[in-house]
N, C-alpha and C positions, 0 to 999 in steps of 0.2 A: 859583270857589267863594267865597261870602261869608265874611268873617272872623267867628268866634264871639267876642262880647265877653266871654263868661265863661271863655274859654280862657286859661290862664296864658301869660305871655310866654315865648317859647322863647329859649334861648341859642343861640350859633353852633354849639356842640357838639351840642345836641339836634337842630338842623336838619340837620347833617351825618349824624347817625345815622338820622334819618328818611328822608333821601334814599337812603341805603344800603338801608334797609328796603324802600322802594318798589321798588328794583331787585331785591331778593331775592325778592319775591313771597311767596305763601303757602307756609309751611313747617310741618313738624310742630311741635305745641305742646310746651311744656315738660312733662315728666311731672308728673302731678297731685301726687304725693308731694313732689316738690321744691318746686313752687309753693306748696303748703300750708304747708310749713315756713317758707318765706320770708315768706309773708303773716302768719302768726302771730307771727313775729319782729318784723315791722313794727308789728303791733297792740300787742305788749308795749312796744315803744319809745314808742309814742304814749301808752299809759296812764301810763308812767313820766314822760313829759314834761309831762303835764297837772298833775302835782303839783309841778312846778318853775316858777319864774318864766320868763316868755317861752315858755310851753308851746306856744302857737300857732305861734310862729316855729320851734320845734324840729320840730313836726309837719309844717310846710310843707317843712322841709329833708328830713325823712324821706321825704315823698311824692315830692319831687323826685329823691332818690337812688333810690327804687323805680322811677320811670319810666326813669331813665337805665340802670339795671341791666337792666331788662326789654328795652329797645331793644338794648343791647349783646348780650344773650343771643340775641336773634333774629338779629342780624347774624352772630354767631359760628356759629349753626346753619346759616346760609346759606354762610358762607365755608369751613366745615369740609369739606363734600362737594366744593366747588370745588377746595380744596387737594388732596384725595384724587384727584380726577379729573385735575388737572394733573400730579400725580406719576405716575399711571398712563400718561398720554400721554407723559411724559418717558421712562419705562421702555420703552414701546413703540417710541419713536423710536430709543432707543439700541440695543435688540435688533434692530430692523429694518434698522439700518445694515449695509451689506455689510462683511464681515470684511476688514480690511486685511492682505494677505499679502505677505511679503517675497519678492522675486524669488529664485529658486533658481539659484545659481551652478553651472554644469555643466563649464566648461572655461576654460582660459586660452589666449591666442593665443601659440604658440611662435615662429612666423615668418610673414612675409607676403611674397609675391612680387607686386610692383606690375606693372601697375595692378590694383587691386582694385575690383570693382563693388559691394562690400557696402554696404548703406545707411548703416551707421555707420562705414564705412571703418576696420574693425578694425585696430588697431595692435598691434605686438608687446607682450605683457604685458597686453593688455586682457582683461577678464573676459567670458565668453559665458554668457548666462543661458537658462534654460528658456523656450521660446517665441520665441527669436530666430530670424531668418532670415539665413543666411550665403550670400552670393552672390558669384561672381567673374566677371569679364569676360574678354575675349580677352587671353591672356598673363598672367593673374593667378593667384593661388593663396593658400591659407591653410592653415596647419598648426595643429591644436589639440592640446593636452595635456589628457586627461581623467583621471579618478580611476585609481589604480593605475598611473599613468604610461602609460596607453594613448594611442597616437598616432593621430589621425584627420587625414588630409591631403586637402584639397579641391582638385581640379584646376580649370583654367580653364573658363569658361562653365558653371558648376555652381551649382545652387541646393539648399541643404540646410536643412530645418526642424529646429530643436532641440526634440525632444519630451520629453527627460528626460536623466538622467545617463548612461544607457547605451542610449538609443533615439533614432534620428534618422530623418527621412524624406527620402529622396533624390528630389527632384522632377524634376531633370534633370541630366545631366552625369556626373561620375565622382569617386569617393572611394577612398582606400586606408586600410586600418586595420591597425595592428600592436598586437595585444592582449597581446603578451608570450609568453613561453615556458611559462607556467603555466596550468593548467586550473582554473577556478574553479567550484566546485560550485553556487554560487548564480546561475549564468547569466553569459553573456558579452554582447558587444555585439550590438545588433539594428539593422538598417537596413531600414526599411519602404520598399517601392516599389509601383508600380502592378501589378507582377507577383507580389508576395508579399513575405514577410518573410525577410530574409537574416540568419542568426545564426551565430556562430562557436564553435569549441571550441579556444581557445588558438592563435591563428594570425596569419598575415599574408595579407591578401586585398584585392582591389579589386572594386568594384561599379560598373558603368556602365549608365546608363539612357538609352534613346532613345525616340523616339515609338512604335516598334513592336517593340523588343527589349530584353532584359536580358542582361548578361554578368556572370558571377561568376568571377574569376580567383584561384586559390589558389596562394600562394607557399610556404606552410607550414601544416601542420595540416589541418583539415577545416572545411567550411562547409556549412550546410544552408539550403535554400530551401523554405519552406512557403507554399503558396497555398491558395485555397479548395477546389481540386480535387485537388491532388497534393503530394507531398513528395519533394524531390530533394536530392542531395548532390554535392559536388565535393571532391577531395582535392589534396594537394600536387602541383604540376605539371600541374594540369588547369584547363580553362576550360569552364564550363557556360554554354550559350547558350539562352535561351528567346525564340523569335520568335513574334509574334502570329499565330495561325492555322497555325503550323508545328510546334508541339511543342518538345521540348528535345533538345539534343545536347551531347556532351562531346568536347573536342579536347585535344591535348597543348600545354602552354605551359611552356617551361623557366623555372626560377626566376631565371635570369640573362638572360632574353630582353630585347632592347631595348624591349619593351613597358613594362617597369618603369622605364625611364630618367626618366619624367616626375616620379617622386616624389623624385628626388635633390635638387633645389633646395628641396624642402619638408621635408627630413629635419632634425629638431631636432639641434642641435649636441651633441656628446658632452661630458658633464660630467667633467672630468679630476680632480676633487677626490678625493684618496686612492684613485686608481685605478692599476692596474698596466698595463704594456704589453699583457699578455695580455687584460686586460679590454677595452682599446681595440680590439685585433685581432678579438676576438669580435664586438664591436659593428659594426665595419667590414664584416666578412665577412657578417654577417646582413643588414645594410642593402643589400648588393649581391647577395644571394641566392647566395653562393658558400660552399663548404665551406672551413673553415680547416684547413690541414695543415702540420705541421712535419716536416722531413726527419730530424731527430734529437731525442732526448730532451734533449740539451744545448740545442738551440734553444728548446724549450718552457720549460725551466727558466730560461733567460735572460729570456724574455719575462715569466715569472711574477715574477721577482725585480727587474725594472726598473720604476721608477715613471715616470709620464708627467706633464709639466707644460705650462703654457701654455694656449693656446686654439685651437680649430679652427673658431670661429664664421665663418660665411660660406663655408665650404668644403663641397663635396659629399663623400660618404664616400670616393670614389676619390681625390679631391684631398687629403683629410685623411690617408689611408693613405700616400700618397707623401710628404707633408710630415713626418709623424711618423717614419717609418722612415728617412728621410734623416739623422736625427740619431742613429741607433743603428748597431750592428754587424750588424743583421739585413738580409739581402737577401731580396727577394721577387719572385715572378713570378706572373702571372695565367694560368691554364690553363682557359679557358672556364668551367667550373663550380667551380674551386678557386683558392684563394690559397695558394701554396706558399712557406714561409719556411725560410731556412737561416741558421745563425750563421756568419758569415765570420770567419776568423782575422785578427787585426790585426798579426801578425808580419811 
């Protein structure tokens, strides 16, 4: 384009504004009412300047100011919608970002029997989160402590998916749960399997899953199995077996049967803080599936009034029972389903 000899020289600022204007393109014009007021203000300034010395120079300055303000106004009209659009994009990006959720802690590792095949090699005291997969290899085992002091013990060659605070999926292998001696109205522990959902009512029970069968063994309380087609139940001293293509059956299983021996090494240690000997004896008998019996009221009162100290970490319930009672004047003997205690005289 040829240069116009009549066009006033442009300053660097004017050239920059015109460059921005060309980038902006055609935009909506300034409202006529505003443009008219500005125009008449310029006219008034011009008339006033002609009555003063150097009026032409003042008029030229006014003209120059007018052009600059007009250019700035058009650039601002272009930038304003761009700024609004950019803000909208920013808001959209922020809202569309996936919400960052904190992992939900479900349990802590109470004990580990090595070797463990768990991907994270869970160590004692480690936190287990919702979504974790706990797996054990040959000879391994993991004991978890859940809310309300519920104990979940995972046998060797077992894979368990942690679905929530009180729900787990047993993919393969065997688990044992001790949900305590209390019945909670808001639901108990649920273990999902390929054969249905196993749920408890304040109990001790084991669930074992194979390729073609499911076994639910109840040491205390009651357990229910709900599948898509049926609802079954097992009670204390029973084993419920569901075999693929063969239906369900219930057989007898004593609470002190050697079947339960596998959980001994995974039993969380008894906390002796501010506990009596009677508290300890109740724990030991419950962990071994035996009834606690005293030969005399004197023996029970002695156990109630005697405090226990020290630690039984690393000992099975039977080993802990022998170790603690060896320091007292109580004698005991095991009679299949009972632990019988008698207070011996020290005379």
